[in-house]
C-alpha positions in Angstrom: 12.2 6.3 1.1 13.9 4.0 -0.2 16.3 4.0 2.6 13.4 3.0 4.4 12.2 0.6 2.4 15.6 -1.5 2.5 16.4 -1.3 5.6 13.0 -3.1 6.2 13.8 -5.4 3.8 16.8 -6.6 6.0 14.3 -7.2 8.4 12.4 -8.9 6.7 15.2 -11.6 5.3 16.2 -11.6 9.1 12.5 -12.8 9.3 12.2 -14.9 6.3 15.6 -16.5 8.4 14.0 -17.0 11.6 10.9 -18.9 10.1 13.3 -21.8 7.9 15.4 -22.1 11.3 12.3 -21.8 13.7 10.4 -24.8 10.9 14.0 -27.1 11.3 13.4 -26.6 14.8 10.1 -28.2 15.3 10.7 -30.3 12.0 13.4 -32.4 14.7 11.3 -32.4 17.8 12.0 -36.0 18.0 15.5 -35.8 17.1 17.6 -37.8 19.7 20.3 -34.5 20.7 19.1 -32.0 18.3 19.7 -28.5 19.3 17.6 -25.5 18.9 19.0 -22.7 16.3 17.7 -19.3 16.2 18.3 -16.1 14.1 19.5 -13.5 16.5 16.6 -11.0 14.9 16.9 -7.5 17.7 20.9 -7.5 17.2 20.3 -6.7 13.5 17.0 -4.8 14.0 19.6 -2.5 16.8 21.8 -2.2 14.7 19.8 -1.4 11.7 18.1 1.6 13.1 20.6 4.5 13.7 22.3 3.4 10.2 20.5 5.4 7.7 22.3 7.9 6.5 21.3 11.3 7.6 20.7 14.3 4.8 22.9 17.0 5.3 20.8 20.1 3.3 23.0 23.1 4.4 26.9 23.6 5.2 25.9 24.3 8.9 23.4 21.8 10.0 24.9 19.1 12.2 26.6 16.2 10.2 25.0 12.8 10.4 27.7 9.7 10.2 27.2 7.1 6.9 27.6 3.9 8.2 28.2 0.4 6.3 24.2 -0.9 5.5 25.3 -4.2 6.0 25.1 -6.4 9.0 25.8 -9.7 9.9 22.5 -12.1 10.2 23.5 -15.3 12.8 22.1 -18.3 13.6 22.7 -19.8 17.1 22.4 -23.1 18.7 21.3 -23.3 21.7 23.1 -25.4 24.2 21.4 -25.2 27.7 18.4 -26.7 28.1 17.3 -30.5 27.3 13.2 -30.5 27.2 14.0 -35.2 27.4 15.8 -38.0 28.1 16.8 -37.9 24.7 18.9 -34.9 25.0 16.8 -32.8 22.8 15.9 -28.8 23.9 13.0 -28.3 21.5 9.9 -27.1 23.0 7.0 -27.7 20.9 4.6 -25.0 22.0 7.8 -22.3 22.2 8.7 -22.8 19.2 5.2 -22.5 17.2 4.8 -19.3 19.8 8.6 -18.2 18.3 6.9 -18.6 14.8 3.5 -17.0 15.8 5.7 -13.9 16.7 7.9 -13.9 13.7 4.9 -13.9 12.0 4.0 -11.0 13.1 7.2 -9.3 12.9 7.0 -10.1 9.4 3.5 -8.7 8.3 4.6 -5.3 10.2 7.5 -5.0 7.7 5.4 -6.0 5.3 3.0 -3.5 5.7 5.4 -1.0 6.5 6.9 -1.6 2.2 3.0 -1.3 1.5 2.6 2.1 2.7 5.8 3.5 1.0 4.7 2.5 -2.1 1.5 3.6 -1.8 3.0 6.7 -0.9 4.5 6.9 -4.2 1.7 5.5 -6.2 -0.2 8.4 -4.9 2.9 11.0 -6.1 2.9 9.4 -9.4 -0.2 9.8 -9.7 -1.0 13.5 -8.2 2.1 14.5 -10.9 0.2 13.0 -13.8 -3.1 15.3 -13.1 
C-alpha cells in the first residue's frame, strides 16, 4: 500500500510542478519572444508504472525486478510554433485546457491517496474492536 502512495506522491509532485510551469506560460502570454514550457509528465508516469517491486513470498515464485524509484522530471521548452508577430508561442486557450487537464490528474491522484488512507484507518479501527 505504501509503495502505491509513494508512486502517486511522485505523480502529485510532477503535477504540482506542471501547474507552476503552465501558470508561468499564462503569465507570459504577452511577453515578446517568450517560449512556452511544459513538464514531460507522461514519461514520468510511464517510467513509474513498472517500478513497483514484486514481493517474492515463496522460493519457487518468479523473481520481480527492483528498479530505482527516482525518475527525472524534465521541463522542456517548445521551440516550434509561433502564435504572433512578437515570436511568442503561448496559446492561452491551450494553456488553460492543459491546466484543467492537469488539475483533473491531480485530483484523481489525490483520491487514490485518500482511499488508501481510508483503508488504513478502517484496518486500524477494526483492529481495536
